[in-house]
Steps between C-alpha positions, in 0.01 A plus 500: 500500500164612365273752665181367657213531253216510756569841648399842363767677302672813627369847414601629158811718516641351820844344518343166584288519184809589297688203648204275414495625141875448477459144630233428240722636224796296627289184510396558138860563395624186675237295312608649165869435575422142603319452170812624318714243681246227425530580128881509495509210250197598290608589145404854402395603850561866582525590872243735647497743791243725663510875467694683771326568830528876450317475166249260657419758768491787252227320310287453813551810714365848471217650300464431135665782307354658189656738251285814521731750325724452194812586703432238768670165505271211416422224750746213515391154396366289786729228627429146390426248772643194328842401385664628186794388289830572670677764294833451680566165329834540318490191279331168442638147470506335155160341575353849565479464878617817674476392865821552695485298821767723656302818428177340624672378820622854572152643442341233720749580779431875466127435513537277806704768680243768413223267623677452835538878535133567418394233750722659767343842434152350513570312825660806657209732426230251595692437824502873570126518433437211740718663764316830456167324541627330814499149357872432544769496233 
């Protein structure tokens, strides 16, 4: 279930906003995994995956860091928004295709479960906000 697009987004830093960002990331991941399954018979195709959600957030949250002293750690590289080659692929078929339908099915199921959880969090918090505002739950 997708979130309505015609309403204003939640304030930055709120749990609702975090759930919305998670839902967006999960939607992107599901699309990349579906593309992997669609190319299961394409010779030479290498499966892709998106970067982890933690790395995705790390690239978008907080102030930009700069190295001001030689002893300081440098800033980390920003997270990439798109998909990248899946480094967990153990081997490829003789035609060069490395898509494992079993592995992709597990990832799709994990993504679907995480999507259901994020939707439940989003519904719960928006319901609490409505109740607080006196609009019913």
